[in-house]
N, C-alpha and C positions, 0 to 999 in steps of 0.2 A: 423457688428453690432452683439453684443452678446445677445442671447435670455435670458429671465429671467429664474431663476432657478425654477424647479417644486417643490422644497422642501420649505414648509412653516412650520417652526418649531420655537416655542418660547423657551425661556430659561428654562421654566418649563418642557418642553418635552425632555430635554437632561440630566436629572438627572442621576447620575452614578449608574450603576449596582453594588450591593455590591461586593467588591473585594474578600472577603473571600468565598462567594458563588461561584463566577466564577472560582476562583483558585481551590477550592475543587472539583468542577465538572470536570475541566480539568484533575486534577490528577487522579481521579477515572476512568475516561474514558481511560486515558493513561495506567493505570496499569491493568485494567480488561482485561482478556484474555491473559496476558503474563505469568501467574503463574498457578501452580497446573496442568500442562499438559506436555505432551511430545512434541518434535518437530513434527509438522504435515507434511503430504505429500504435496507435491511436493516442491515448492520453499523454504519452511521453512526448512525442513531437508536437502535438497540438498545444500543450501547455508551454513548451519551449517557444513556439511561435508567438504566443501572447507576451511572454517575457522579453523576447527580442524586439517586439514592436514598442514596448514601454522603454526599453533601454535605448533605443534609437530615437526616442522622442516623437514617435508617430502615433501614440495611443493616449487614451485618457486614463490616468491612474485610478480614478474612481469608477471607471467603466472599461476595463481592458477588452481588447478585441483584435480583429485582424482585418485589414483593408476596409475599415469603416463599419464593420459589423461587430456586435458585442459577442463576448465569449459565450459558449454554450453552457458553461458552468459558472454560477454566480459566486466565484471566489475572488478574493483580493490578495490576501497575504501570500499565498504561494507564488503568484505572479510578481508581487513586489520583491520577494526574496530573490527570485531568479533574476529580475531586472537589476537589482542592486549588485548582485554577484557579477553580472556581465559588465556593469559600469565600473566596478572597483577592481576587476581583474587586470593584471598586466597584459601587455600586448602579446607575450609569448604563450598565454593560456587562451585557448579557443573559447568562444562563448558557451558551447555545449559542455565543455569540461568544467568551466567555472560554475555553472549551475549544478552539475553533478557533485562537485565538492561540497557545496552547501547542503544538498539533500543527503549526502552520505553522513554529514555531521548531524543532521536531523534524525537519521536512523540510529546513530550511536546515542543521541540524547534520548530517544525512545527506550533503548535498552537500559540506560542509566535510570530513567524515571520509573520504569517497571521494577527494577531491583529495589529502589527505595520505597516504592508503594507496597511491595510484598513485605519488605522489612518492617515497616511501621504497622502494617496489618497484623503481622505475627507478634508484635509487641503488645497487642491487646490482651487484656487480662484473661478473657475466655478463650484465647487462642493458645495459651501456654500449656505445656505438657503437665501431666500429673506429677504432683510432688511425692517423692518417695518417703517412706516412714523414717528411714535412717539417713536421708540425704543422698546426694549423688545425681539428682535430676539435672537436666540441662539448665544452664543459666539463661535468663530471659534474652539478653543481648546476643549471646552465642547461638541460641536457638533461632532467633529471628534472622540472624545472618545466614545460617545454614538453609533455612526455608527460602530466603531471598535468592540464594545461589541456585536452588532448585527451580525457582520461579523464572529466572532469566534463561536458564537452560530450556525450560518448557516453552517459553516464547520463541526461542530460536529453533525449536523442533517443529513448529507449526508449518505445515506444507503451504498454507495459503499466504504466508508472510513473504515468501521468497521473491516472486516477481513484482507485486505491487510496491513493496518496500524499496525496490531498486529502480523506480521510475520517478522522473521529475514531474510529478503530478500532484494535484491537491490532496489525493488520498493519503500520501505520506505525511503531509502537514497535519491533516486531521488525526492520523494515528498518533503522531507525536503529541499533539494537543490533548488527546484523550488520555494518554499515559501520564502527562503532566497533571491533568485534572485529578486522575485517580491518586497520584502521588500526594497532591495537596490535600485531598479529602482524608487520605489515610494518616497523614502526618499532623493533622490539625490538633489533636489532643496533646501532642508532644512539642512540636516546634511551630508555634502559632504564627510567628512572623514569616518563617520560611514557607510554611503551608499557604499563607495568604499570597505571597509573591508567586509561588509556583502555580497555585490554583488559579490565580488571575491570568497568568500566561496561558494556561490550558483552556480556560473558558473563553477568553478573548480570541485565542488562536482558532478554536472551533467556530466561533462566530464569524471571524474574518476569512475563514477558509471554506465557507459555503455550507456550514452546518449549524446555524443558530438555533434551530429547534432541538437538535441533539444536545447542544450546550445548555440550553435552559432545562431540558429534562434531566440531564446528569446533575446539574446544580440543584435541582429540586430533590433529586434522589439523595444527595449529600445532606441537604437540609432535613429531610425526613429521618434519615438514619441517625444523624447526630442530635436532632431535636427530640425524637421520641424515645431515645435510649435513656437508661438510668443515669442520673447525675453521678452515681458512684463509678460509672465507667471511666469518666475523666479523672476522678480522684484515684481510682485503682491503678491508673497508669503511672502514678508517682508513688506507689505503695512501698517502694524501697526506702523511703524516707518517713520518719515519724511525723504524722500530721497533727497540727494544732487546729483549733477552731477557726483561727484567723486564716490559716493556710487553706483549709477546706472552703471557706467563703471566697477566698481569692480564686481558687480553681473553678468554682461555680460561676464567678463573674467572667472568667476567661472563656468558659463554655458559651455563655450568652453573647459575649463579644464576637466569638467565632461564628455563631449563628447569624448575628446581625451582619457580619461581613459577607456571608454567603448570600443573604437577601440583597445586600447592596450590589454585589457582583451580578446577581441575576437581573436586577433592574438595569444596571449599566449595559449588560449584554443585549437585553431587549431593546433598549433605547438606541444603542449603536447600530443594531441590525435594522431598525426602522429608519434611522437617519440615512444609512447607506443603501437602503432598499435591498436588503439581502434576504428578506423573507420570501421563500418560494415553497409552494405546496405541490409536491409531486405524488399525491395519493393515487396509486395505481395497483390495487390489490389483484392478486392472481385470480383467474377465472376458476369457477368451481368444477374443474376437470382434473383427472388423475395425473395427466402428463406434467402440467406445471408444478404440481405439488411434488411429484416424484423428482423432478429436476431440482427443486428447492431442497429436498432432503439430501439428495446426492451431493449438492454443492456444500452443504453444511458438514456432511460426513468427511469429505476429503479436505475441505478448506481448514477445518479445525482439528485435523488429525495431527498428532496423537493426543491432544490435550482434552478432547471431549470425554474419552473414557475415564481419564483421571478426574475430571470434573464430576462425573457421575459418582465415582468412588468417594470423592470428598463430600458430596451432598448426602450420601448414605452414611458414611462414617461419622460425620458431624451433624446428623439429623436432629439430635436433641438441642443443638445450639441454634439452629435456624428455624425450627418449628415452634419455638416459644413465641409468646405474645410480643416480646421485644428481642428479636434475633441478634446474634452477635454481629458486630460491625465487620469483622474480618470475613464473614460469609455474606452479609447483606449488601455491602458496597459492590463487590465484584459481581454477585448474582444479579443485582438490580441493573448493573451496567450491561450484562449479557442480555437480560430481558428486554431492555430498551433497544439495543441493537438488533436483536432477533425480531422484535415487533416491527422495527423499521424495514427490515428485509421483506416482511410480509405485506406492508402497506405501500411500498415504493418499488421502483424498478432498479434501485441502486444496491443490489444484493451484495456484491463483492465488496464495495466500498464500506457499507455499514457493518458488514461482518468483520471487516478488517479492524474496525474500531473496538471490537469486543475481544480481540486477541490478548491484550494486556490483562483483562479481567479473567479470561480463560486461564492464562498462565498463573494468575494469582490463586485461583481455586485449585488448579492442578497441583500447585506447590503444597497445599495443605493436605493432599492425599499422601504425600511421601512419608510423613511421620506415622501414618497409620498402616503402612504396608507390612504384611507378613513377609518372611524371607522367601517363601515360595512364589509370591506375587512378583517380588523384585527379580527373582531368577527368570520367571517367564518373560518379563519385559526385556531383560537383557538378551535372552536367547532369541526372542522374536526380532528385536532390533538388529542383532548380529546377522541373522540369516537374511532379513529383508534388505538391509542396506548393502550387505556384501554382494547379494545378487544384483541389486540395482547398479552398484558401481561396476561390477563385471560386465553388465549389459552395455553401459556407456562406453567402456573400453572396447568391447567387442565390435560395436557398431562403428566406432571411430577407426579402428584398425581396418575393418572391411572397407570403409569409405576411402581411406588413404592408400591402401595397398591393392584393393580390388579382390582380396581373398578373405573369406569365401565369396564365390561369384554371385550367388543368389541374394544375399544381404546387400552386397555392393551394388548390384543392379537395381535393387529396390531404392537404395539411397540416391543413385543417379537419376532415377525416374522421378523421385519426389523433389529433387533439387535440380531441375532442368536449367541448364545454363551456368551452373556453379561447378567448379572443379576443386575438390578438396585437396589441400596441400599440407605437407608436414611442416610444422613450425616448432622450432626448438623451444621457444619461450612458453608456448601453450602446453607443449608436452611436459616440460619440467614442472610447471605448476600442477598439472594433473598428477604427475608422478609423486610430487611432494605431498599432495592431498591424500593419495592412496597410502603412502608410507605412514603418514600421520594417523590414518584410520587404523592401520595394522598395529601401530604402537599403542593407540588408545584401547584397542581390543585386548592386546596383551596385558596392558596395565589393569584393565577392568577385571580380567579373569584371574588375576593373581589373588593370593590370600591377603586381603587388605582389612584394615580396621573398619568397623561399621561407620557409615555416614549416610544421613538421610537423603542427600542429593545424588547418591551413586546411581539410582535407578534412572535418572535423567541424562546421564553422561552419554550412553550409547545412542539413544534417540536423537539428541541434539548433535552429537558428533557425526552420525550417519547422514542427517539432513545437510549438515555443513559440508561433508565430503562430496555428496552428490551435487550440491549447488556449485562448488568450486570446479568439479569436473565438467558440468554443463557450461559454465562461464569460462572455461579454458579450452577443453578439447572440442566442444561443440559450438563455441562462440562464433567462429567464422560462418558456419552454416546457419545458425540462428540469426545472425546479423543480416545475412543475405535474404532470408525469408521475411524479416520484420522491418527492414530498412527501405526507405524510399530513394536511396542514392541511385540504384540502377534506373529507376523511372525518371528521375531528374536529369541524369546524364543522357538518357536516350532522347528525351524531348529536346534538350539543349542541342544535341547533335542533329536532330531532325530539322531544327530551325536554323542551324548554322550559326548559333550564338557565339561559338568560339571565335569566328572570324568577324562577325558583324552582329552586335547586340541590337535587337529590335527596339523601336521607340517605346512600345508598350505591348503587353500581351493581355488580352481580355479573358477573364475566367468566368464561367457560369456553372453553378450547381456543383462546384468542387468542394470537398471537405476541407476543413481548416488544416488537417494533417497534410493533405496533398499540397495546399497552397504554401504552407511553411516549408516543405521540402523543396519546392520549386524556387522559392525566394532565397533560401539559405544555401542550397547547393549549386543552383544554376544562376543565381543573381538576376533572374528575369524580372523586369519591371511590370509586375502584375497589377491589374485594376479590375474592379467590378463594374465600372461605369459603362453602361451600354451605349452611351452617346460618344464614347471615345472611338476614333477611327484607327483601330489597332490592326496591324497586318496579320495577327495570329489570334486564334480563339481556342481555348482549352475548356473542355466540358467532360462530365462523366459519361461513360458509354451508355448508361441506362437512360440518359436524358435525350438521346438521339430522336426518339419518336416525337417529342414535343418541341424540338428546336425550330421547326418551321413556324410555330406559333409565336416564337419569341424573336427570331432573327429572320432577315431576308436571306435565305439560303442560296439564292442565285449569286450572291457575292462571295460565297465561301466554297471551298473545295477541301474535302477530307484528305489529309495526308497520311493518316494511319492511326492505329490504336496502340497505346503503350500499356502493358499490363505489369503489375507488380509481381515479382516472383513470390510464390507461396500463396497467392490469392488471385486467381484468374478473374474473379468478379470485381477486383479493384483495378479498373481500367480507365485510362484517360484518352479521349478522342482529341486529335489535333487537327485543326482546320487552318487553312491559309486563305487570306482574302485575295480574290481574283480581280475585283474591280474596286475603284475608289469613287464613291459618289460625292457629289457636291454637298456642302453643309446644309443647304436648303432642302435638298432631296432627302438627305439623311434625317433631318429633323421631322419632315413630314412622314417619313417611314416609321420613325420612332413613335410619333403621335398616333399613327394608325395601329401600332402594336400595343398600345396601352391596355385596351380592352382585352385583347387576346392574352396579354401577359397576366392580367389579373385573373382571367379564367383558368390559366394554366398553373396558378400558384398552388392550388390543392394537389394537382397532379405532380408537381415538382416536390411538394412535401412528402407525398406518398412514395415517390421514387427514392428520395433521400433516405426515408425510413427503411425501405427495402435494402438500399445499398448498405446502410449501417448494420442491418441485421446480417446480411450476407458476409460483410467484412468481418463482423464479430465472429461468425461461424468459421470463417477462414482463419481468423487469428487463433481460435481454439485448436483447429486442426494443425496449423503451422507450429504451435507451441508443442504439440504432442508428436510432431513429425521428427524422425531421426535424421541427422545430417549425413 
């Protein structure tokens, strides 16, 4: 026996959100944060380095890397897309801008796929609202469209989406692929050919972007949901037409063809991952201590805000639909996707990346909470969003004014202390962008507080608009300061000036124990000829400051003299030590010296790995503090 739907929606409550407004908001959100900045540390500039190596013909397309070493993350498709963008871009477009344009398009494609995924989930028979005794209930297509509008607003309201979605890293390609796969699985009973094409892109995209295990698990989820459901679920999706026995039999055959297509795609993804050697097992569960679990809970609470409270409301309101032996697919598909991603965050150390893949599913479940809201709940969401984001926007303006004018003195002094070496300046372009975003927020609040006809997506307008306003303010008013703390340009310029590369470019520069992000910055901004080859007789040596204690075990330090240490603004632990060669030994002497160091080098490998791990941890901590720092 099917339980009645908790959604009671009239035709008047599913009026369409203005298309021009929704499209404009999505475009602004997708573009804000991609322009007027340098590639930022870590994943952003590291991935850009791999793309640049492929575009310049210096890397292996099946094994991307930097200076002869493989990439730290076993992804292919993100680096291919970036390399193709660099190669196809005209001369007046810089390589970094060419890559960002492609990834901005991927973010917009993610929004589009999420909208259609929610739309087709809402078309499910058991997702439809209650039919009224005398008519007037929402039509299926109009209801699905209104729920999908709420779903895309819920996705854009997620706090955890903002920064990862605006980086040219594999995480964005994985997010787009996950949204496409959810779209394909949701549309399978309606548009079989379109679903097959979109689902194939999503599953193969996940496989080629470093997540073959997630691809196989999500494909298996779709197989279970569609395979264990009632055959009448597929028939009921076409219930607006009178069905004959032949038509029912044809729809059942279509269902089995769809299931066989999912199985074929699963096998293809597994074979492709094996052929390209993309399977990597990163099982690293957190220790059974309170602190790691507390951090894990905190990350989930802020990363998925504000959609996780809506998701809990959906699970409670639609509890009769998903607690059955054969749960409704509009609940089972996104809930299973969230479960897989959450389980992945527990078993691996890729918490933010895997949680990012669950945001389209969170948005889908949050959208189904909107038809069940009472008026008091919607009013609470509106007032909470109004107060929260108005205060957040005011704080961003207050800190920016203090930094630019020096008034008030105490906040300004704090900003100057945190941004040592950076001088905030007034820029008309950034100011006008921030002003327009603030005025748009005010207009949105005024429009929302007016007496309007009911619409189920209205409760998501202010949360999404508030997050969008704050993101535009951060990427306009605060962008110069954020770019200063997250960019490697000051480091690259300081090292180039220390070497005198502007007047005389050295023949080669040897690097040891540097991160790929640092190497990319030095190659891209300083054009230094870097090499990892220890046998090269280079006049300069660059290494991480934390490796100084083990350098005598790797190099003959009598030949080197330290010239200084260059630290990246915003993270004092991210420091590069610069050495100049004082003497030039003969090739025979150098070879014998290198042979004598082989044993000591192998003995110091473990020390070097530990040092690099500490460096990465400290740098990550610095990144978190820098991102929360005010400009």
